[in-house]
C-alpha positions as CSV (number, residue, x, y, z in Angstrom):
1,M,0.0,0.0,0.0
2,K,2.8,2.4,0.9
3,N,4.6,1.5,-2.3
4,D,1.5,2.3,-4.3
5,Q,1.1,5.7,-2.6
6,L,4.7,6.5,-3.1
7,H,4.4,5.6,-6.8
8,E,1.3,7.8,-7.2
9,K,3.0,10.6,-5.5
10,F,6.1,10.4,-7.6
11,A,4.1,10.0,-10.8
12,G,2.1,13.0,-10.0
13,K,5.2,15.2,-9.4
14,F,6.7,13.8,-12.6
15,D,3.6,14.5,-14.7
16,T,3.3,18.1,-13.3
17,R,7.0,18.8,-14.0
18,T,6.8,17.4,-17.5
19,F,3.7,19.4,-18.3
20,Q,5.3,22.6,-17.1
21,R,8.4,22.0,-19.2
22,S,6.3,21.2,-22.3
23,F,4.1,24.2,-21.8
24,I,7.2,26.5,-21.5
25,L,8.6,24.9,-24.7
26,L,5.3,25.5,-26.5
27,I,5.3,29.2,-25.5
28,F,8.9,29.5,-26.7
29,D,7.9,27.9,-30.0
30,A,4.9,30.3,-30.4
31,I,7.1,33.4,-29.7
32,S,9.8,32.0,-32.1
33,V,7.4,31.6,-35.0
34,A,5.9,35.0,-34.5
35,V,9.3,36.7,-34.2
36,S,10.8,34.7,-37.1
37,F,8.2,35.9,-39.6
38,F,8.4,39.5,-38.4
39,L,12.2,39.3,-38.8
40,A,11.6,38.0,-42.3
41,L,9.8,41.2,-43.2
42,W,12.5,43.3,-41.6
43,V,15.3,41.5,-43.5
44,R,13.3,41.7,-46.8
45,F,13.3,45.5,-46.5
46,D,17.0,45.9,-45.6
47,F,16.5,46.0,-41.8
48,K,14.6,49.3,-42.0
49,F,11.2,49.1,-40.2
50,N,9.9,52.4,-41.8
51,M,10.4,50.9,-45.3
52,I,7.9,48.0,-44.7
53,P,4.6,48.8,-46.5
54,D,1.6,49.2,-44.3
55,N,-0.4,46.5,-46.2
56,Y,2.4,43.9,-45.4
57,L,2.3,44.9,-41.7
58,T,-1.5,44.6,-41.7
59,T,-1.4,41.2,-43.4
60,Y,1.3,40.0,-40.9
61,R,-0.9,41.1,-37.9
62,H,-4.0,39.4,-39.3
63,T,-2.4,36.1,-40.2
64,I,0.4,35.5,-37.7
65,I,-1.8,34.3,-34.9
66,Y,-3.4,31.6,-37.1
67,W,0.0,30.6,-38.3
68,V,1.3,30.2,-34.8
69,L,-1.6,28.0,-33.9
70,I,-1.1,25.9,-37.0
71,S,2.6,25.5,-36.2
72,V,1.9,24.5,-32.6
73,I,-0.7,21.9,-33.7
74,V,1.8,20.4,-36.2
75,F,4.5,20.3,-33.5
76,L,2.0,18.5,-31.2
77,V,1.2,16.0,-33.9
78,F,4.9,15.2,-34.4
79,R,5.4,14.9,-30.6
80,L,8.0,17.7,-30.3
81,Y,6.9,18.3,-26.7
82,Q,7.4,14.7,-25.5
83,S,11.2,14.5,-25.7
84,I,13.4,14.7,-22.6
85,W,15.4,17.9,-23.1
86,R,18.5,16.3,-21.7
87,Y,18.6,13.6,-24.5
88,I,17.6,15.7,-27.6
89,S,19.4,14.1,-30.5
90,I,19.2,13.1,-34.2
91,T,15.7,11.6,-33.7
92,E,14.4,15.0,-32.6
93,L,16.0,16.6,-35.6
94,V,14.2,14.2,-37.9
95,R,10.8,15.0,-36.3
96,I,11.5,18.8,-36.6
97,F,12.4,18.3,-40.3
98,L,9.2,16.3,-41.0
99,A,7.1,18.9,-39.1
100,Y,8.4,21.7,-41.2
101,L,7.8,19.8,-44.4
102,V,4.2,19.6,-43.4
103,L,4.2,23.3,-42.4
104,V,5.5,24.3,-45.8
105,A,2.8,22.3,-47.5
106,V,0.1,23.7,-45.3
107,G,1.5,27.3,-45.7
108,L,1.4,27.1,-49.5
109,L,-2.1,25.8,-49.4
110,C,-3.2,28.7,-47.2
111,V,-1.5,31.2,-49.4
112,F,-3.4,30.0,-52.5
113,I,-6.8,29.5,-50.8
114,F,-6.8,32.8,-48.9
115,K,-4.8,34.7,-51.5
116,I,-2.3,36.1,-49.0
117,D,-0.2,38.7,-50.6
118,M,3.3,38.8,-49.1
119,P,6.8,38.8,-50.6
120,R,8.1,35.4,-51.6
121,S,11.2,35.9,-49.5
122,Y,9.0,36.5,-46.5
123,Y,7.8,32.9,-46.5
124,L,11.3,31.4,-47.2
125,I,13.1,33.5,-44.6
126,G,10.3,33.0,-42.0
127,I,10.2,29.2,-42.4
128,V,14.0,28.9,-42.2
129,A,14.3,31.3,-39.2
130,S,11.5,29.6,-37.3
131,A,13.0,26.1,-37.9
132,L,16.4,27.3,-36.6
133,C,14.7,28.8,-33.6
134,T,12.8,25.5,-32.9
135,I,16.1,23.6,-33.1
136,F,18.0,26.1,-31.0
137,V,15.4,26.2,-28.2
138,R,15.6,22.4,-27.8
139,F,19.4,22.1,-27.9
140,F,20.0,25.2,-25.7
141,Y,18.9,23.3,-22.5
142,R,21.2,20.4,-23.3
143,A,24.2,22.6,-24.0
144,I,23.7,24.5,-20.7
145,R,23.3,21.3,-18.8
146,E,26.4,19.7,-20.2
147,L,28.4,22.9,-19.5
148,K,27.2,22.8,-15.9
149,N,28.1,19.1,-15.6
150,N,31.5,19.6,-17.1
151,L,32.2,22.4,-14.6
152,E,31.1,20.3,-11.7
153,R,33.1,17.3,-12.9
154,S,36.3,19.5,-13.2
155,V,35.8,20.5,-9.6
156,M,35.5,16.9,-8.3
157,T,38.3,15.4,-10.5
158,K,40.6,15.1,-7.5
159,T,38.1,13.0,-5.5
160,G,36.2,11.1,-8.2
161,E,36.9,7.4,-8.9
162,R,39.4,7.2,-11.8
163,V,38.1,4.8,-14.5
164,M,39.6,3.1,-17.6
165,V,37.1,2.1,-20.3
166,I,38.2,-0.8,-22.6
167,G,36.5,-0.3,-26.0
168,A,36.1,2.9,-28.0
169,G,33.0,1.7,-29.8
170,E,29.3,2.5,-29.3
171,A,29.2,0.8,-25.9
172,G,32.3,2.7,-24.7
173,R,30.9,6.0,-26.1
174,G,27.7,5.4,-24.2
175,L,29.5,4.8,-20.9
176,V,31.8,7.8,-21.3
177,N,28.9,10.0,-22.1
178,E,27.1,8.9,-18.9
179,F,30.1,9.6,-16.8
180,I,30.2,13.1,-18.3
181,S,26.5,13.9,-18.3
182,S,25.0,12.1,-15.3
183,E,24.8,14.1,-12.1
184,Y,24.7,10.9,-10.0
185,V,28.0,9.4,-11.2
186,K,30.9,10.6,-9.1
187,G,33.8,9.1,-11.0
188,Q,35.6,10.1,-14.2
189,V,36.9,8.3,-17.2
190,V,40.6,9.2,-17.5
191,C,41.6,7.0,-20.4
192,I,40.3,4.5,-23.0
193,I,41.9,1.3,-24.4
194,D,41.2,0.0,-27.9
195,D,43.0,-2.4,-30.1
196,N,42.2,-0.4,-33.3
197,I,45.5,1.3,-34.1
198,H,43.7,4.0,-36.1
199,K,42.0,5.2,-32.9
200,L,45.3,5.5,-31.0
201,R,46.0,9.1,-29.7
202,K,42.6,10.3,-30.7
203,K,39.9,11.3,-28.2
204,L,36.4,10.0,-27.5
205,L,34.2,12.8,-26.0
206,G,37.4,14.4,-24.8
207,V,38.9,11.3,-23.2
208,P,42.2,10.1,-24.7
209,I,42.6,6.7,-26.3
210,V,45.9,5.7,-25.0
211,G,46.8,2.2,-26.2
212,C,45.9,-1.5,-26.9
213,R,45.2,-4.4,-24.5
214,Y,48.9,-4.9,-23.8
215,D,49.2,-1.3,-22.6
216,I,46.6,-1.8,-19.9
217,P,49.1,-2.3,-16.9
218,D,51.2,0.7,-17.9
219,M,48.2,3.0,-18.5
220,V,46.6,1.9,-15.1
221,E,49.8,3.1,-13.4
222,K,50.2,6.2,-15.5
223,Y,46.6,7.4,-15.1
224,E,46.2,6.1,-11.5
225,V,43.2,4.0,-12.5
226,E,41.0,2.5,-9.8
227,K,38.4,0.8,-11.8
228,I,38.3,-0.8,-15.3
229,I,35.1,-1.2,-17.3
230,F,35.1,-3.8,-20.2
231,A,32.9,-2.3,-22.8
232,I,33.2,-4.6,-25.9
233,P,30.1,-6.7,-25.9
234,T,31.0,-8.1,-29.3
235,A,34.4,-9.4,-28.3
236,E,35.3,-13.0,-29.1
237,P,35.4,-15.2,-26.0
238,K,39.2,-15.8,-26.4
239,D,39.9,-12.0,-26.7
240,R,37.6,-11.3,-23.7
241,K,39.4,-13.9,-21.6
242,E,42.9,-12.5,-22.6
243,I,41.9,-8.9,-21.8
244,L,40.3,-9.8,-18.5
245,D,43.3,-11.9,-17.6
246,I,45.4,-8.8,-18.1
247,C,43.0,-6.6,-16.1
248,S,43.0,-9.1,-13.3
249,K,46.7,-8.5,-12.7
250,T,46.3,-4.7,-12.3
251,G,44.7,-4.8,-8.9
252,C,41.7,-2.7,-10.2
253,E,38.1,-3.6,-9.7
254,V,36.7,-4.8,-13.1
255,Q,33.2,-4.5,-14.4
256,I,31.7,-5.7,-17.7
257,I,28.8,-4.9,-20.0
258,P,26.5,-7.9,-20.0
259,G,25.8,-8.3,-23.8
260,I,25.3,-7.0,-27.3
261,Y,21.5,-6.5,-26.7
262,Q,22.4,-3.4,-24.7
263,I,23.8,-1.8,-27.8
264,I,20.9,-2.9,-30.0
265,N,18.5,-1.3,-27.7
266,G,20.7,1.8,-27.4
267,D,20.6,1.2,-23.7
268,V,24.1,1.4,-22.2
269,H,24.1,2.7,-18.6
270,L,26.4,2.2,-15.6
271,S,23.5,0.6,-13.7
272,Q,23.7,-2.4,-16.1
273,L,27.3,-3.2,-15.5
274,R,28.1,-6.3,-13.6
275,K,31.1,-7.9,-12.0
276,V,33.2,-10.2,-14.2
277,N,32.4,-13.8,-13.5
278,V,34.2,-17.0,-14.2
279,Q,32.0,-17.7,-17.2
280,D,33.7,-14.7,-18.9
281,L,37.0,-16.3,-18.3
282,L,36.2,-19.7,-19.9
283,G,37.6,-18.4,-23.2
284,R,35.1,-20.2,-25.4
285,D,31.8,-19.6,-27.2
286,Q,28.5,-20.4,-25.7
287,I,27.7,-24.0,-26.6
288,Q,25.1,-24.3,-29.3
289,V,22.5,-27.0,-29.7
290,N,20.0,-27.9,-32.4
291,L,16.8,-26.4,-31.0
292,D,14.7,-28.1,-33.7
293,E,15.8,-31.5,-32.6
294,I,15.0,-30.7,-28.9
295,F,11.6,-29.3,-29.9
296,E,10.8,-32.5,-31.9
297,F,11.8,-34.6,-28.9
298,I,9.8,-32.6,-26.3
299,S,6.8,-31.1,-28.1
300,G,3.5,-32.7,-27.3
301,K,4.8,-35.1,-24.7
302,V,4.2,-35.6,-21.0
303,V,7.6,-35.0,-19.2
304,L,8.4,-35.8,-15.6
305,V,11.5,-34.3,-13.9
306,T,12.6,-35.8,-10.6
307,G,14.6,-33.4,-8.5
308,G,12.9,-30.7,-10.5
309,G,13.6,-28.0,-7.9
310,G,17.4,-28.5,-7.9
311,S,19.9,-26.4,-9.9
312,I,20.0,-28.9,-12.8
313,G,16.4,-30.0,-12.4
314,S,15.0,-26.5,-12.4
315,E,16.9,-25.6,-15.5
316,L,15.6,-28.7,-17.2
317,C,12.1,-27.6,-16.3
318,R,12.7,-24.1,-17.8
319,Q,14.1,-25.4,-21.1
320,I,11.5,-28.2,-21.4
321,A,8.7,-25.7,-20.7
322,R,9.9,-23.5,-23.6
323,H,9.5,-26.5,-26.0
324,T,5.7,-26.9,-25.6
325,P,5.4,-30.2,-23.8
326,K,1.9,-31.5,-23.4
327,Q,2.4,-31.5,-19.7
328,L,5.4,-30.9,-17.4
329,I,5.5,-32.6,-14.0
330,I,7.9,-31.3,-11.3
331,F,8.7,-33.9,-8.6
332,D,10.9,-33.0,-5.7
333,I,11.1,-33.8,-2.0
334,Y,12.1,-30.2,-1.1
335,E,8.9,-28.1,-1.2
336,N,10.7,-24.7,-1.1
337,N,12.7,-25.5,-4.3
338,A,9.7,-27.0,-6.0
339,Y,7.6,-23.9,-5.1
340,D,10.2,-21.5,-6.5
341,I,10.4,-23.1,-9.9
342,Q,6.7,-23.6,-10.0
343,Q,6.0,-19.9,-9.4
344,E,8.7,-18.9,-11.9
345,L,7.1,-21.0,-14.7
346,I,3.6,-19.9,-13.8
347,H,4.7,-16.3,-14.2
348,D,6.8,-16.7,-17.4
349,L,4.6,-19.3,-19.2
350,P,1.0,-19.0,-17.9
351,K,-0.4,-21.4,-20.6
352,L,2.0,-24.2,-19.6
353,N,0.2,-27.4,-18.3
354,L,2.2,-27.7,-15.1
355,V,1.9,-30.1,-12.2
356,T,4.1,-29.8,-9.1
357,L,4.3,-32.7,-6.8
358,I,6.1,-33.3,-3.5
359,G,7.6,-36.7,-2.8
360,S,10.7,-38.8,-2.5
361,V,12.2,-41.2,-5.2
362,R,13.0,-43.5,-2.3
363,N,9.2,-44.1,-1.8
364,T,8.3,-46.8,-4.3
365,I,4.5,-46.4,-3.8
366,R,4.7,-42.6,-4.3
367,V,6.7,-43.0,-7.5
368,D,4.4,-45.6,-8.9
369,S,1.4,-43.5,-8.0
370,V,2.8,-40.5,-10.0
371,M,3.7,-42.7,-13.0
372,E,0.3,-44.4,-13.0
373,T,-1.6,-41.1,-12.7
374,Y,0.2,-39.0,-15.2
375,R,1.7,-41.6,-17.6
376,P,4.8,-39.6,-18.6
377,D,6.4,-40.2,-22.0
378,I,9.8,-39.0,-20.9
379,V,11.4,-39.0,-17.5
380,F,14.5,-37.0,-16.6
381,H,15.9,-38.3,-13.3
382,A,17.9,-35.5,-11.6
383,A,17.1,-36.3,-8.0
384,A,20.2,-37.2,-6.1
385,H,22.5,-36.5,-3.2
386,K,25.6,-35.0,-4.7
387,H,27.8,-33.4,-2.0
388,V,31.0,-35.5,-1.9
389,P,32.2,-34.8,1.7
390,L,28.7,-35.2,3.2
391,M,28.1,-38.5,1.4
392,E,31.5,-39.8,2.7
393,D,30.1,-39.4,6.2
394,S,26.7,-40.8,5.3
395,P,27.4,-43.5,2.7
396,N,24.2,-45.5,3.4
397,E,22.1,-42.4,2.5
398,A,24.0,-42.0,-0.8
399,I,23.1,-45.6,-1.7
400,K,19.4,-45.3,-0.5
401,N,18.7,-42.1,-2.4
402,N,21.0,-42.3,-5.5
403,V,21.0,-46.0,-6.3
404,F,17.6,-47.1,-5.1
405,G,15.9,-43.9,-6.0
406,T,17.1,-44.4,-9.5
407,Y,16.1,-48.1,-9.4
408,N,12.6,-47.2,-8.2
409,V,12.1,-44.7,-11.0
410,A,13.6,-47.0,-13.6
411,R,11.3,-50.0,-12.6
412,S,8.3,-47.7,-12.5
413,A,9.1,-46.3,-15.9
414,D,9.2,-49.9,-17.2
415,K,5.9,-50.8,-15.4
416,Y,4.0,-47.8,-16.8
417,G,5.3,-47.7,-20.3
418,V,7.6,-44.6,-20.3
419,Q,9.1,-44.1,-23.7
420,R,12.5,-42.9,-22.5
421,M,14.3,-42.3,-19.1
422,V,17.3,-40.1,-18.9
423,L,19.6,-40.3,-15.9
424,I,21.7,-37.2,-15.0
425,S,25.1,-38.6,-14.1
426,T,28.5,-37.1,-13.3
427,D,32.1,-37.3,-14.2
428,K,32.7,-38.4,-10.6
429,A,31.2,-41.8,-11.7
430,V,34.4,-42.4,-13.7
431,N,37.0,-44.4,-11.7
432,P,35.3,-43.0,-8.5
433,T,37.3,-42.2,-5.4
434,N,34.3,-41.3,-3.3
435,I,31.0,-43.0,-2.4
436,M,28.9,-40.3,-4.2
437,G,30.7,-41.1,-7.5
438,A,30.5,-44.8,-6.9
439,S,26.8,-44.5,-6.2
440,K,26.3,-42.7,-9.5
441,R,28.3,-45.4,-11.3
442,L,25.9,-47.9,-9.8
443,C,23.0,-45.7,-11.1
444,E,24.5,-45.9,-14.6
445,M,24.7,-49.7,-14.3
446,V,21.1,-49.8,-13.2
447,V,19.8,-48.0,-16.3
448,Q,22.0,-50.1,-18.6
449,M,20.6,-53.3,-17.0
450,M,17.0,-52.0,-17.2
451,N,17.6,-51.1,-20.9
452,R,18.4,-54.7,-21.7
453,K,15.2,-56.0,-20.2
454,S,12.6,-53.3,-20.9
455,K,10.9,-51.7,-23.9
456,T,11.7,-48.3,-22.3
457,E,14.9,-46.7,-23.6
458,Y,17.3,-45.9,-20.7
459,V,20.2,-43.6,-21.1
460,A,22.6,-41.7,-18.9
461,V,24.2,-38.3,-19.5
462,R,27.5,-37.5,-17.8
463,F,29.1,-34.1,-17.3
464,G,31.3,-32.2,-14.9
465,N,30.9,-29.2,-12.7
466,V,28.4,-26.6,-13.6
467,L,28.9,-22.9,-12.8
468,G,26.6,-21.6,-10.2
469,S,24.9,-24.9,-9.2
470,N,24.0,-25.4,-5.6
471,G,27.1,-26.2,-3.6
472,S,29.5,-25.4,-6.4
473,V,32.8,-23.6,-5.7
474,I,32.0,-20.3,-7.5
475,P,29.3,-19.0,-5.1
476,L,31.5,-20.1,-2.2
477,F,34.4,-18.0,-3.5
478,E,32.2,-15.0,-4.2
479,K,30.9,-15.2,-0.6
480,Q,34.4,-15.6,0.9
481,I,35.7,-12.6,-1.1
482,A,32.8,-10.5,0.0
483,Q,33.6,-11.4,3.6
484,G,37.2,-10.4,3.2
485,G,38.6,-13.9,3.0
486,P,40.2,-16.2,3.4
487,V,39.3,-18.0,0.1
488,T,39.6,-21.8,0.7
489,V,41.1,-24.0,-2.0
490,T,41.5,-27.7,-1.3
491,H,44.8,-28.1,-3.2
492,P,46.9,-25.8,-5.4
493,D,46.9,-28.4,-8.3
494,V,43.3,-29.4,-8.3
495,I,41.5,-29.0,-11.7
496,R,37.9,-29.3,-12.8
497,Y,35.8,-29.1,-16.0
498,F,33.2,-26.4,-16.0
499,M,30.1,-25.6,-18.0
500,T,27.2,-23.3,-17.4
501,I,23.9,-24.8,-16.1
502,P,22.0,-23.8,-19.3
503,E,24.7,-25.2,-21.5
504,A,24.8,-28.5,-19.7
505,V,21.0,-28.9,-19.7
506,S,20.7,-28.0,-23.4
507,L,23.2,-30.7,-24.2
508,V,21.3,-33.1,-21.9
509,L,18.2,-32.5,-24.0
510,Q,19.9,-32.9,-27.3
511,A,21.7,-36.1,-26.1
512,S,18.3,-37.4,-25.1
513,Y,17.1,-36.9,-28.6
514,Y,20.0,-39.0,-30.0
515,A,19.3,-41.8,-27.5
516,K,18.4,-45.3,-28.7
517,G,18.8,-47.0,-25.4
518,G,21.7,-48.1,-23.2
519,E,24.1,-45.3,-24.0
520,I,26.2,-43.2,-21.6
521,F,26.4,-39.8,-23.2
522,V,29.5,-37.8,-22.4
523,L,29.4,-34.0,-22.7
524,D,32.6,-32.3,-24.0
525,M,33.4,-29.8,-21.2
526,G,36.2,-28.0,-23.0
527,D,39.5,-27.4,-21.3
528,P,39.8,-28.0,-17.6
529,V,40.3,-25.1,-15.2
530,K,42.7,-24.9,-12.4
531,I,40.8,-24.0,-9.2
532,D,43.7,-22.1,-7.7
533,D,44.0,-19.9,-10.8
534,M,40.2,-19.3,-10.7
535,A,40.3,-18.2,-7.1
536,R,43.2,-15.8,-7.7
537,T,41.5,-14.3,-10.8
538,M,38.2,-13.8,-9.0
539,I,40.1,-12.0,-6.1
540,R,42.0,-9.7,-8.6
541,L,38.8,-8.9,-10.6
542,S,37.2,-7.8,-7.3
543,G,40.0,-5.3,-6.9
544,F,42.2,-7.1,-4.4
545,E,45.6,-8.8,-4.4
546,P,45.7,-12.5,-3.6
547,D,47.7,-13.4,-0.5
548,V,48.0,-9.6,0.3
549,D,44.5,-8.2,0.6
550,I,42.7,-11.6,0.7
551,K,44.5,-14.8,1.8
552,I,44.2,-18.1,-0.1
553,K,44.0,-21.0,2.4
554,Y,44.8,-24.5,1.2
555,T,42.6,-26.9,3.2
556,G,43.7,-30.2,1.7
557,L,41.7,-32.6,-0.5
558,R,38.6,-33.7,1.3
559,P,37.8,-37.3,1.8
560,G,37.1,-38.9,-1.6
561,E,38.2,-36.0,-3.7
562,K,40.6,-36.3,-6.7
563,L,43.0,-33.8,-8.1
564,F,41.2,-34.1,-11.5
565,E,38.0,-35.6,-12.8
566,E,37.7,-37.9,-15.8
567,L,34.7,-38.1,-18.1
568,L,35.1,-41.5,-19.7
569,M,36.2,-44.8,-18.4
570,K,39.0,-46.3,-20.5
571,E,37.2,-49.5,-21.4
572,E,34.1,-47.7,-22.7
573,G,35.5,-46.4,-26.0
574,L,34.1,-43.3,-27.6
575,K,31.8,-42.5,-30.5
576,D,30.8,-39.0,-31.9
577,T,27.3,-37.8,-32.5
578,D,26.2,-35.1,-35.0
579,N,26.8,-32.6,-32.2
580,K,30.6,-32.8,-31.8
581,L,30.2,-31.8,-28.1
582,I,28.2,-35.0,-27.3
583,H,30.0,-38.4,-27.3
584,I,28.7,-41.9,-26.7
585,G,30.5,-44.2,-24.3
586,K,30.1,-47.9,-25.2
587,P,28.2,-49.8,-22.4
588,I,30.4,-52.0,-20.3
589,E,29.4,-55.7,-20.4
590,M,28.2,-57.1,-17.1
591,D,26.1,-60.0,-15.8
592,D,22.6,-58.6,-15.2
593,E,21.5,-61.5,-13.0
594,V,24.5,-61.2,-10.7
595,F,24.1,-57.5,-10.6
596,A,20.4,-57.8,-9.7
597,E,21.3,-60.1,-6.8
598,Q,23.9,-57.7,-5.6
599,L,21.4,-54.9,-5.6
600,V,19.1,-56.9,-3.3
601,R,22.0,-57.4,-0.8
602,L,23.0,-53.8,-1.2
603,K,19.6,-52.6,-0.3
604,E,19.3,-54.8,2.8
605,A,22.7,-53.6,3.9
606,A,21.9,-49.9,3.4
607,Y,18.7,-50.1,5.4
608,A,20.4,-52.1,8.1
609,E,22.8,-49.2,8.5
610,V,25.9,-51.3,8.1
611,D,29.3,-49.8,8.8
612,N,31.1,-51.4,5.8
613,M,28.9,-49.9,3.0
614,K,32.0,-48.7,1.1
615,D,33.5,-52.2,1.1
616,I,30.2,-53.6,-0.3
617,V,30.1,-51.0,-3.0
618,Q,33.7,-51.6,-3.9
619,E,32.8,-55.2,-4.7
620,M,30.1,-54.1,-7.1
621,V,32.1,-51.3,-8.7
622,P,35.7,-52.6,-9.4
623,T,36.8,-49.1,-10.6
624,Y,36.0,-47.6,-7.2
625,K,39.4,-46.9,-5.6
626,R,39.2,-45.4,-2.1
627,P,42.0,-43.2,-1.0
628,S,44.0,-44.7,1.9
629,Q,42.9,-42.0,4.3
630,T,39.1,-42.9,3.9
631,N,37.4,-45.4,6.1
């Protein structure tokens, strides 16, 4: 209620102020038109008032009031009173030009209809003079305002934040202009960097262009720069990564323009800048998928997503929802997560046939009930425990939820005629050194076994770490930097593969389209990233020096962690798909009857809360190698 009242109060003040300015502008226009045509007579008769014939003065007095009214009406039609004076530009000039074309036509018509007898030069000089006055009035305010801002800025130069802008294109121009013109910005742009050699030593809005990317460190020191703004939204990923790497070593805070759409919309403002994130430093293009194939796979089908409220599950729901499923069912045990994605989809896609259900994949009866009621065509199984250290301390829970949750969903999919079930797996399932990875390897074995005995097509999709997912290292680093450190890294040599959540999910959907049953799809994660380098870069891009302003603390590998993750077991082999970023691992042969019997004993042991669960799992997963320090 208070917000509504505040909005009404603000809107009222704004409307009143706008009306006042527009009315003043209208009065100026009226006076300008009248004075311009009087001056036209004066000029015509050699600047001698007593030389103007009385009949011309009489005609002027009788017609000028009507001409002023006609001019103001035409200006209103062309919306010359709706522009914000501060931003008058070429668009306004075009409107003024069109308005005067109409006025010329109307004027000629009036002369012929009413047989107005005035010198021909009177009309020409009057129109030109009034047009110049119309333009002058509108640009006068802008000129005065910019002069005032420049004077103010010159006064605060000693105290304002000193900024370097990278990029002398349209985005850079927009940012420099806002620093110059905005009364709310307290900093100043002291230099610009651009790789175009033809721009070197020139100026952009009075700010010198001082060098290329390799000159950044020297120019930061020379101009005493405190903040760097990266303003090249069209930069290639590799170039962006290289430039940001250079910036990260200067000790300056670094900000970046989000994307090219800002330039398309002509909407480049300081408020839209964001901090550089690790995605900017991956040094590769956004992964592309075939949207037509995904649409063909999803459209018109009933789709169930288990774990639909999690970081991967919720993004699956978003992308599936955009491909017009017949119905989307979100299934999750955590009601808050499920509620969040439910409300988001209701808001963004109100026509979506959406069902949100609470329940656990460990509950066989609940899973069967959902399958029987909604009869999904496709099931994406993303429900899982995934935190490595936590599962090391609770191995029985990892087995109950991951392995037998998957088994429950897989058997129910077979029972109720699901067309395809897709398991979301992980690189930690390859030669696992922790119980979480071993449990996900067992999940892969479950779906491969089920695929050999069911009409349902079962596949697994395996990928590495995703940027920004729940529990991932990036949000942790950001929080630690914001708190002043220390930033905790397990080991200076640990490396990981990274991909954004939307990229990973898009590839999951396309891999699902390729599936024929029994495959383990492996997503190409690009080059691995050294976590220590990532932490140091994030600290530098936040304006701090690693180990000086913010300490890096090495905590040691946690139980079950590896220095590096693998994506493919050696014995699986590898086959490409049409999308070169998606590969197929050949299923490992195994005895399904023996494995089924092992699953029975495994379940009994898990629910009996045995102490040797890791030993039992190691018998079932020969590639599971536990570090000597684990129990």
